[in-house]
C-alpha positions, 0 to 999 in steps of 0.5 A: 632891129626890133626894140622891145620894152619890158617893165621892171617887176615892181612896176608890173605888179603895180599895174596889175593891182590898179587894173584889179581895183578898177574892175572891182570897184562896182561890185563892191559898191552893190555889196551890203554891210556883210559883203552880200549883193543887195537890192534897193527896194521901196517899202511902206509901213503897215498899219491896222485900221477899221476897214469896211467889210464888203461882201460881193454876191451875184445878182439877177434883175427881176421886174417890179411888176410884170403882166401878160395881157390876154383877152377875156372875151373872143372876137377880132382885133380891131385896134392896137392903141399903144406904141411898144417901149413907150410908157403907159399908166394904169388903165391906158387902152392897149387893144380894142376887140370888135364889139358889135356883137357885144353891143347887141347882146347888151341892148337885148339884155337891157330890153329884157330888164325893162320888160322884167321891170314892167312885169314887176310894176304890174304884179305889184299893182295887182297885189296891192288891189287884191290886198284892198278887196281881200275882205270883200270879193277877193279870197285870201288864196288869190291875194297870196297868189298875187304876193307870190307873183310879185316875188317871182317878178322881182326875181326875174328882174334881178336875173335880167339885171345880172344878165345885163351886167354880164353883157356890159362887162363883156362889152367893156372887155372889148377894150383891153387896158393895162392893169399897171403902169409900165412899159409894153412890149411889141404886140404878138398879134396884128389888126384882124387876128382872132382871139379867144377868151383867156387864151394861152398866148399873151397879146403883149407884156407890160413891165414896170421897171421903176423901181426894180428888184435885184435877186442875189444868192449867198451860201449859207456857210458864208452867212454863218460865218458873218454871224460868227464874226459878229458874235466874236466881235471881229466884225462890227455891225453897221447901223445901216447896210450899204448896198451898191450895184455894179452894172455889166459894163463895170460901171458903178450904179449911182443909186443905193439899194435896200433890202425887201425880204430875206429868204427863209430857206436854203436850197437843197441843191446849191446850199444858198439862200436868196435875198431880194433887194430893190433899187430906183431905176428911173433911167431904166439902166437896169432891165429884167434878166441882167446879171449884175454884181452887188456889193454889201457893206455889212460893217467894219473889221479890224485889219491891215490893208495890203496893196494888191500890187505888192502881193502874188498869187500862187498856183495853189491859190495862196497869197504872199508878199515880201516884208523887210526884216533886218536888211533881208527880204522875208516872204510871208503867206497872207490870210485875206478876207476880201478886198477894199479898193486896191488892197487886200484885207489881211487878217494874218501873215503880217501886222501893224508896223511891218515894212512891206516891200512895195517896189523892186520885187522883180526877181526878189527871193526869200532871204535876199539882201535888201536896202530899203527906201521909203515910198508912198502909194496912191489910190490908183496904185502909183508908187512914188518916193516918200517926201523928204520930210516923211523920211526924216520923220521916220528916221527920228 
């Protein structure tokens, strides 16, 4: 015989009510004051401040000085006197050309000079003797002829001295020296090679690397926008422009730059203007031809800094963020004017005093019910709960 237990009707209704209350309790805990499910989010209060206005421009390193070394006389390379990559000073010998022929030419030219000097002395002596005898046994015509002979001898001596000086110059040019201080490249010739005067191919190149130039290009439109900001007062010009450099590795160069010369023309093809900057380069970290990034701080602008981790960039390029308004998340479209450290410099879309949602953004939608918790963010972008003292102060 099977016994079956059937509760009475009042007891049955009591059990069902208890079960319903048990399963409903967690859901009710997540509901807001109006009965909608809310998401807990971390917020910070935005403030307006003077933000450095920095412009990032592409740049290319250019040698401060660079010279192609070419022979000025013909001959055979007899010595290579330098080591590639080792700095040299101006006047340091780099190559030697076999100078036997030029030495012989110099001796011959010097002998011609000596002969011209002797001829001049003889012509002067003759003229002096004729001058004394002019009123007795020597005619005026003979005296004049002697004077002309002296002038011709002087001209002959001058020509001989010029030839000797040229021979000396050619002999000196058999030793090729560096015209600047810098770092020589590898030689393009070897000992025994025949070279010609002023040939097209350089024997080597000497480059001065310290200091070094960096040429940057900026659009003419951007320059006009900066000028308009200065005139409107939204950008306060700095007393001295701060110029920093980022290397190809992403490392920030530890030396500041200075302006050398701005361009006075705009490229008709790219619409950009070129400026030249100068950086000290004692460790030779920067080499000609490298592509770099230059950050120029033009002054300060009054704006709101919005941490980049709180924003999203749409496929159309629009920047947006969420702010807390009356217990709901409100999506805002931001207008940014560059970045500073880990934040966007925002000029429109949010204002000082807005509660920016910084944490709990996953699956957050416009209009979602939220519960706010004060948080902080450090320079590395790490978000933490605000200290209890800050929370109490905010509540007051």
